[in-house]
C-alpha positions as CSV (number, residue, x, y, z in Angstrom):
1,M,-7.4,0.6,-4.2
2,F,-8.1,4.0,-2.8
3,P,-4.6,4.3,-1.1
4,L,-2.9,3.5,-4.4
5,I,-4.9,6.1,-6.4
6,F,-4.4,8.7,-3.6
7,S,-0.6,8.1,-3.4
8,I,-0.3,8.4,-7.2
9,L,-2.2,11.7,-7.2
10,W,-0.2,13.0,-4.2
11,T,3.1,12.2,-6.0
12,V,2.0,13.8,-9.3
13,A,0.5,16.9,-7.7
14,S,3.4,17.5,-5.4
15,T,5.9,17.1,-8.2
16,V,4.0,19.6,-10.4
17,I,3.7,22.2,-7.6
18,I,7.3,21.9,-6.7
19,A,8.5,22.0,-10.3
20,T,6.6,25.3,-10.9
21,N,7.9,27.0,-7.8
22,F,11.3,25.5,-7.3
23,E,13.3,28.6,-8.2
24,G,11.5,30.8,-5.7
25,L,12.2,28.5,-2.7
26,S,14.9,28.9,-0.2
27,P,17.5,26.1,0.2
28,F,15.7,24.7,3.3
29,E,12.3,24.8,1.5
30,R,13.8,23.0,-1.5
31,A,15.2,20.2,0.7
32,L,11.8,20.0,2.5
33,A,9.9,20.1,-0.8
34,V,11.8,17.1,-2.2
35,L,10.4,15.0,0.6
36,F,6.8,15.3,-0.6
37,P,7.3,13.4,-3.9
38,L,9.6,10.9,-2.2
39,F,6.9,10.2,0.4
40,G,4.4,9.8,-2.4
41,L,6.7,7.3,-4.2
42,F,7.1,5.3,-1.0
43,A,3.3,5.3,-0.6
44,V,2.8,4.2,-4.2
45,R,5.2,1.3,-3.7
46,T,3.6,0.2,-0.4
47,S,0.0,0.5,-1.7
48,W,1.0,-1.4,-4.9
49,L,2.5,-4.3,-2.9
50,H,-0.6,-4.6,-0.6
51,W,-3.0,-4.4,-3.6
52,R,-0.9,-7.1,-5.4
53,R,-1.0,-9.4,-2.3
54,R,-4.7,-9.0,-1.9
55,S,-5.4,-9.6,-5.6
56,S,-3.2,-12.7,-5.7
57,L,-5.3,-14.6,-3.1
58,R,-6.9,-17.7,-4.4
59,I,-8.6,-20.7,-2.7
60,Q,-7.5,-24.2,-3.5
61,E,-9.2,-27.5,-2.6
62,N,-6.8,-30.5,-1.9
63,D,-8.2,-33.8,-0.5
64,G,-11.1,-32.1,1.2
65,A,-9.0,-29.3,2.8
66,T,-9.3,-25.7,1.8
67,W,-6.1,-23.8,1.3
68,Y,-5.7,-20.0,0.9
69,V,-2.7,-19.3,-1.4
70,W,-1.2,-15.9,-2.1
71,I,2.0,-14.0,-3.0
72,E,3.4,-12.3,0.1
73,L,4.9,-8.8,0.0
74,D,8.4,-10.2,-0.3
75,G,7.4,-12.2,-3.4
76,S,7.2,-15.6,-1.8
77,E,4.2,-17.9,-2.1
78,R,2.3,-18.5,1.1
79,R,-0.5,-20.8,2.1
80,S,-2.7,-21.1,5.1
81,T,-5.8,-23.1,6.2
82,R,-7.5,-19.9,7.4
83,D,-8.4,-16.7,5.5
84,P,-5.5,-14.2,5.9
85,R,-7.5,-11.1,5.0
86,D,-8.4,-10.4,8.6
87,D,-4.7,-10.2,9.5
88,W,-4.0,-8.0,6.5
89,D,-6.8,-5.6,7.5
90,S,-5.4,-5.4,11.0
91,D,-1.9,-4.8,9.6
92,S,-3.0,-1.7,7.7
93,G,-4.3,0.2,10.8
94,G,-7.7,-1.3,11.2
95,D,-8.8,-3.5,14.1
96,G,-9.5,-6.6,11.9
97,S,-13.2,-6.3,12.1
98,G,-13.6,-4.6,8.8
99,D,-15.0,-1.4,10.1
100,G,-11.7,0.5,10.0
101,G,-11.9,1.6,13.6
102,G,-9.5,1.0,16.4
103,D,-12.0,0.0,19.1
């Protein structure tokens, strides 16, 4: 949830700062300044998709088997017999051990 909140704050703050100083910037600075809110919007979208995937995870029991069911980033429903959260954590830059480190 932290990356989503941070990316929203980044986008809003960079937009406000750029909007108040846009006239005083050179053409190169203007082009560069537009990238900050665009990066923020990309980060919001990515964070939202990851948060939605994690919140959609549910556990189903069928004939004695445990299934993990979730909505993937592309919108398709996926299911697995093992918990996918370790793979998700390692996809986002961690090492999959939950401590956030790379070693």
